[in-house]
C-alpha positions in Angstrom: -74.4 15.1 47.2 -72.0 12.8 45.3 -68.5 14.3 45.3 -65.1 13.1 43.9 -61.7 14.6 44.1 -59.6 13.6 41.1 -56.1 14.2 39.7 -55.7 14.4 35.9 -52.4 13.9 34.2 -51.7 14.8 30.6 -48.8 15.2 28.3 -49.0 16.3 24.7 -46.9 15.8 21.7 -44.9 19.1 22.2 -42.9 17.5 25.0 -43.1 20.7 27.0 -43.9 18.7 30.1 -46.7 17.0 32.0 -49.8 18.8 33.2 -51.2 17.7 36.6 -54.5 19.1 37.9 -56.5 18.4 41.0 -60.2 18.9 40.5 -63.4 18.4 42.6 -66.4 17.0 40.8 -69.9 17.3 42.4 -73.2 15.8 41.1 -76.0 18.3 41.9 -79.6 18.3 40.9 -78.8 20.2 37.8 -75.9 17.9 36.7 -72.1 17.7 37.2 -70.2 20.7 38.4 -66.4 21.0 39.0 -63.7 23.2 40.4 -60.1 23.2 39.5 -58.3 23.3 42.9 -54.7 23.2 41.7 -52.8 22.8 38.5 -49.2 22.9 37.4 -47.0 22.0 34.4 -43.8 20.1 35.2 -41.0 20.3 32.6 -39.4 17.0 31.6 -35.8 16.6 33.0 -33.3 16.8 30.1 -32.5 13.1 30.1 -36.2 12.1 30.0 -36.8 14.8 27.3 -34.1 13.4 25.1 -35.4 9.8 25.5 -38.9 10.9 24.7 -37.7 12.9 21.7 -35.9 9.8 20.3 -38.6 7.2 21.3 -39.2 6.1 17.7 -35.7 4.8 17.4 -35.7 2.8 20.7 -35.7 -0.9 21.0 -38.6 -2.7 22.7 -36.6 -3.1 25.9 -35.5 0.6 25.9 -39.2 1.6 25.3 -40.1 -0.5 28.4 -37.5 1.3 30.4 -38.7 4.7 29.1 -42.3 3.7 30.1 -41.1 3.0 33.6 -39.1 6.2 33.9 -42.0 8.2 32.6 -44.4 6.6 35.0 -42.0 7.4 37.9 -41.7 11.0 36.8 -45.5 11.4 36.5 -46.0 9.8 39.9 -43.5 12.2 41.5 -45.3 15.1 39.9 -48.7 14.0 41.2 -47.2 13.5 44.7 -45.6 16.9 44.6 -48.8 18.6 43.6 -51.2 17.0 46.0 -49.0 16.5 49.0 -51.1 15.1 51.8 -54.4 15.8 50.0 -56.8 12.9 49.8 -58.1 12.0 46.3 -60.5 9.4 45.0 -58.7 8.6 41.8 -56.0 9.6 39.4 -56.7 9.6 35.6 -53.8 9.4 33.1 
């Protein structure tokens, strides 16, 4: 049986945080099946929330810095959720 463990990362326009989910996908004779093993919403820290809220007014350089800060935050959230668990891929 083909099996993948994957992490999904999503943030919407409400800025309420980032959702991180660990899922297991299996290809069976009847098609793909999945289970959600873990999931959590992480609230944005106040500084990051403020920067995201004002992103339209940022310069190109400030947007690049925001992109890095956001990537670091999302990465920390994934690491916190999965701990030592092994995954096949992360989808953002």
